[in-house]
C-alpha positions, 0 to 999 in steps of 0.5 A: 496475527489479524484476520486481514484480506488477502489483498488490500486496495490504494486510493492514492490515485483517487486524490488530485492536486497537491500529493495527489496521485493524478501527479503520478499517473498523469490523469484524474478519475472520474466519479463514475471510475470510482463507483465501477471500481469500488462495485468490481471490488465488493463483487470480488469480495476485497473490502479493505480499502487504504487511503490516507490524509494527504493524498491530495489533502483529504481528496482521496478520503473524500472520493471514497467516503462518497462509496463508503456511505452506500455500503453498511460499514461492517462490511468494509476495513478502512485503513487511513494514515497520520501524516505528520508532515501536515500535523497542525503545530500548534494543536495539542491533540494533532492526532486526534484532529487529523483523525477527526477530519479523516473521519469526516470525509469518510462517513465513519466513525471509527477507522479499523487501520491508523497509521503513522504514514511515515517515522518524522518524529519518530514514537513522538505519536505513540501515546496519543494513539494509545488513547484513540485505541482506548476510546475505540476511535481507530481499532488497530495502529500499524507504520508505514516507511519505517525502520526495524528498529523504528518499528521495535521503538513504536511496538515497545511503547504500545506494548508497555500500555497494553496494546501492539502495532498490528502492522507495518506498510512499506514498499516492497516489490521484486526491485525493492526488498529492503525491508526482507533484506533488514529483517522486517518481514521477519520480526512482523511474522514472529510478532503476529503483524501483518505487513503491507506492500505497497508498490508491489508493481512499481506504478506499472512497470512491473504490469507487462504493460511497459516496455521500450517499445510501449513507455509510459506516457510522458508528463507524469512523474512515473514516466520519469522515474521508470522509462529509463530502466524499461530496457533493464527490466524487460528479462524480468517482464519475460520472466514473469510473462513466462511463469504467467503462462504456465499459471494461465495468468498475467504478467501482473498478477504473478507480479502480486502472486509472488508478493502474496507467495513471501506472505505479504498483503500485497496493497494494489492501486485500482484506478481500472476495473481490470486491476480489482480483477487482477488483484482477485485472480493473483490471490488464486495463484500459488507459485513454487518456490522454484518460481520465485527464485527465479523472478527474484534471480531475474530481479536482481539481475536488472540493477534497478534500484526503486527506492523512492525519494521519500523513503529512507535507507533500511539499516 
């Protein structure tokens, strides 16, 4: 398996406008906010940054690129995505075109992990990815929001060309474990692939900050998604807090530590310095098997399914 850091940091929320994180979180980050987050991450030894061309239609990459240019490139691991829905349908090289634009915004000559963002026309893009691997413009290939069969299909094509799939990035949290239930985590483990877990904190619903008496701020899409289920989540967040008390850790840190205990790389959205600090501290927490079981039982008891509207049903 590639030697990735224990934690990855996501910058979807750094983009604004169409498909930007500000639509979900209801706020826009300033350049000073992003500078502070980036500096805190570097200080904490967290250097894997994840973005996508579609996040704010390039604004997330551009914002990240401003900071990338301030540090030695070899000290950073950059991860971005090819999103099929915004590919140029008239181009003979749509993947290379999108990659080139991403590299320009990020201020880099190569991308360390290049993802196919979703399984639209699955495996159609793999041939072009092979050429980019051969040229060195991308160092590794990953797939996101793919089912087990789709992952196998892409990996088989890469293997035939002498490469392999390096990573999978799917929604995975205490409230949504489809990638575990359908064998994706096992497949990754058996084939030396890293599994990146996004939405580990369910956009803050598992952070301990929000509850029925303190719901998410109205006007954001996450408030519309999660406020109605906060009463059902109370016992789970109480369990997270109780286990956190035994480790000197916060509720959010325990939710992240659970994902680490499952052998995944949590991908944590970083909008505030304390998000970085939580992630760094969570990496030091070691949960027992009993604690993991307790949390999973509490999560199952909520009856909450947080599969996103963009996600296929995993089979």
